C-alpha positions in Angstrom: -44.0 -86.9 51.2 -41.2 -87.2 48.7 -39.4 -83.7 48.1 -38.0 -83.9 44.7 -34.3 -83.0 44.1 -33.6 -79.5 42.4 -32.6 -79.9 38.9 -28.5 -79.6 39.0 -28.4 -78.8 35.1 -30.9 -76.2 35.1 -29.1 -74.6 38.3 -25.5 -74.4 36.2 -27.1 -73.2 33.2 -29.2 -70.5 34.9 -25.1 -69.6 37.0 -23.2 -69.6 33.6 -26.0 -67.6 32.0 -26.0 -65.0 35.2 -22.0 -64.7 35.0 -22.3 -64.1 31.1 -24.6 -61.0 31.7 -22.4 -59.7 34.4 -19.3 -60.0 32.1 -21.2 -59.0 29.3 -22.4 -55.5 31.4 -19.3 -55.0 32.6 -18.1 -54.3 29.3 -20.7 -52.0 28.3 -20.6 -50.0 31.4 -17.2 -50.3 32.6 -15.1 -46.6 30.6 -12.6 -47.9 28.3 -9.5 -46.6 27.5 -10.7 -44.6 24.1 -8.2 -43.2 21.8 -5.9 -40.6 22.6 -6.9 -36.8 22.5 -5.0 -35.4 19.4 -2.3 -32.6 20.9 -3.1 -28.9 20.5 -2.0 -27.7 16.9 1.5 -25.8 17.8 2.3 -22.4 16.6 2.0 -21.3 12.8 5.8 -21.2 11.3 7.4 -20.8 8.5 10.1 -24.4 7.7 11.2 -23.6 4.6 12.8 -20.7 2.7 14.1 -20.8 -1.3 16.8 -18.1 -0.8 19.4 -18.1 2.1 21.3 -15.5 4.1 24.0 -14.5 1.9 23.2 -16.0 -1.5 24.3 -13.9 -4.9 21.5 -14.1 -7.7 22.3 -13.5 -11.3 18.9 -12.5 -12.3 16.7 -9.4 -11.9 13.7 -11.7 -11.8 13.0 -14.3 -9.0 10.6 -16.7 -7.8 11.2 -16.9 -3.9 9.1 -20.0 -2.3 8.9 -21.3 1.2 6.6 -23.6 3.0 4.6 -23.6 6.5 3.7 -26.0 9.2 0.1 -27.3 9.7 -0.5 -24.4 11.5 0.1 -21.9 8.6 -3.1 -20.5 6.9 -1.8 -17.4 5.5 1.6 -15.9 4.8 2.9 -12.1 4.8 6.1 -11.3 2.5 8.3 -8.3 2.8 11.0 -7.0 0.8 13.6 -4.3 1.3 10.5 -3.3 4.3 7.6 -3.3 1.8 5.2 -5.7 3.0 2.3 -7.6 1.1 -1.3 -8.1 2.5 -1.5 -11.6 4.3 -2.3 -14.4 1.2 -2.7 -18.5 1.1 0.1 -19.1 -1.7 3.4 -20.1 -1.0 5.9 -18.0 -3.7 6.4 -14.7 -4.5 7.3 -13.6 -7.8 9.7 -10.4 -8.1 10.8 -8.9 -10.9 13.0 -6.0 -12.0 15.3 -6.1 -8.7 17.8 -3.3 -8.7 21.8 -4.7 -8.6 23.3 -4.7 -4.9 21.9 -5.8 -1.5 18.3 -6.9 -0.7 16.3 -8.2 2.1 13.5 -10.1 2.2 11.0 -12.0 5.1 8.5 -14.2 5.4 5.9 -14.7 8.4 3.0 -17.0 8.6 0.0 -16.3 10.9 -3.3 -18.6 11.3 -6.6 -17.5 13.2 -5.0 -15.9 16.2 -1.0 -16.3 16.2 1.6 -14.8 13.8 5.2 -16.4 13.3 8.5 -15.0 13.4 9.8 -14.1 10.4 12.2 -16.1 8.5 14.8 -13.2 6.9 17.5 -13.7 4.0 20.1 -11.2 3.1 21.1 -11.7 -0.8 22.7 -9.6 -3.7 21.3 -9.3 -7.3 24.7 -9.2 -9.2 23.1 -9.3 -13.0 24.6 -6.8 -14.7 27.4 -7.7 -17.3 29.3 -4.3 -18.6 28.4 -0.9 -17.9 25.1 0.2 -18.7 21.8 2.8 -17.6 18.3 0.8 -16.7 15.1 2.2 -15.8 12.9 0.7 -13.6 10.1 0.0 -13.6 11.3 -1.3 -17.4 7.4 -0.9 -18.2 4.4 2.0 -17.7 0.6 2.2 -18.4 -0.1 5.2 -16.1 1.4 8.2 -14.3 4.7 6.6 -12.7 7.5 7.5 -11.2 10.7 6.2 -13.5 14.0 5.6 -11.6 17.3 6.2 -13.7 20.4 3.8 -12.3 24.1 4.0 -13.6 25.0 0.3 -13.4 28.4 -1.4 -13.2 30.4 1.4 -14.1 34.4 1.2 -13.5 36.5 4.4 -13.0 33.5 6.8 -14.3 33.9 10.9 -13.9 31.5 12.4 -15.7 28.5 11.6 -18.0 25.8 13.6 -20.1 23.3 11.7 -20.3 20.0 12.5 -22.3 16.6 10.8 -22.2 14.5 11.1 -25.0 10.9 9.6 -25.8 11.4 10.4 -29.6 8.2 8.7 -30.9 6.4 11.0 -28.5 4.2 8.2 -26.3 5.0 10.0 -23.0 5.7 13.4 -21.4 8.6 13.5 -19.2 8.7 16.0 -16.1 10.6 16.7 -12.5 13.6 15.3 -12.1 14.9 14.3 -9.0 17.8 13.5 -7.9 18.3 10.6 -5.5 19.0 11.1 -1.9 21.9 8.7 -2.1 23.5 10.8 -4.9 23.0 14.3 -3.1 24.4 12.5 -0.3 27.6 11.5 -1.9 28.2 15.0 -2.9 27.9 14.3 -6.9 27.2 17.1 -9.1 24.1 16.9 -11.3 22.6 19.4 -13.8 19.3 19.0 -14.9 17.7 20.7 -18.1 14.1 19.9 -20.0 13.9 21.5 -23.6 10.7 19.7 -24.4 8.6 17.3 -22.8 9.9 15.0 -24.3 13.9 15.0 -23.6 15.6 15.0 -20.4 19.2 16.0 -20.2 21.6 15.6 -17.2 25.3 16.6 -16.9 26.7 14.2 -14.1 30.2 15.0 -12.3 31.9 12.4 -10.0 34.2 15.1 -8.3 35.7 14.5 -5.1 36.4 11.0 -6.7 40.4 11.0 -8.0 39.5 7.4 -9.0 36.1 8.1 -10.5 32.9 6.6 -9.8 32.7 2.6 -10.2 29.9 0.7 -9.5 25.6 0.9 -9.2 24.3 4.3 -8.1 20.3 5.3 -8.0 20.9 9.0 -10.1 17.2 10.0 -9.5 13.7 9.8 -10.6 11.4 11.6 -12.7 7.6 11.2 -13.7 6.0 9.3 -17.2 3.0 10.2 -18.6 1.9 7.9 -21.4 0.0 9.3 -24.3 -0.5 6.3 -26.4 0.8 2.8 -26.3 3.6 1.0 -28.1 6.5 3.7 -27.7 10.1 3.5 -26.0 11.6 6.0 -23.7 15.4 5.5 -23.7 18.9 7.2 -23.5 19.8 8.5 -26.7 23.3 6.9 -27.4 24.2 9.4 -29.9 23.8 12.5 -28.0 25.1 10.8 -24.7 28.5 11.2 -23.3 30.7 9.0 -20.8 34.5 10.1 -19.6 36.9 8.4 -17.5 39.5 10.3 -15.2 41.7 11.4 -17.8 38.5 12.6 -19.7 38.9 9.7 -22.9 35.3 8.5 -23.8 33.9 5.6 -22.6 31.8 2.5 -23.5 28.6 1.8 -22.0 27.4 -1.4 -23.1 23.9 -1.2 -22.9 20.9 1.3 -22.8 17.9 -0.4 -21.3 14.4 1.0 -21.9 10.8 1.9 -20.8 8.2 0.6 -22.7 5.0 2.5 -23.0 1.7 0.3 -22.8 -1.2 2.5 -22.3 
């Protein structure tokens, strides 16, 4: 009986097919290298601040901008120790800044972390010539208004009358500032009616008089109608130097009433 020889071609084909299946199975079943897992985000950080330490700005209205890294979700802005709530903007508009030195700080945060503050100390030098200024410059509700002497040069005495000539707001309770009383300067106040405050100021003890800017004090303003002004009465006010000679003040700024 003759044995049939095995079909060599069929055996070879089966072997090749088996090898291909094994290779395919190996590709499917073997764990691949896969993509590299992304690193967790770092802590929030403020990476840029538009104002630098030691800057001098020539305006009382200033917009400060900043940037945060990819982890920063919200920010907090602090000016002279007073902080805002957290918000998502990267800018803050500052208006009616007083003359002199200021400190700002910006912090970033995400859901669980708060960054260290990025800080800057800057100086506002926007005054050109001696003047009187109020802050805020606009009042719509009962508010405290601050009176400032700015850029004085050798001022020894002043008689200042603050008037609301159109009766658009009442004024009361003038209080000297802590800086004024700490320096030992003289200040006498009088109020003949609710629309006029009279101040007599003396810088005794200063042989060369007072030079620079100073917060004199504050008073309450209660608006009665819109569109009026509170201002220094230039005809009733007088400034004198160390020789008792009248001085010229170039600027008398106002408080606008918007009820």
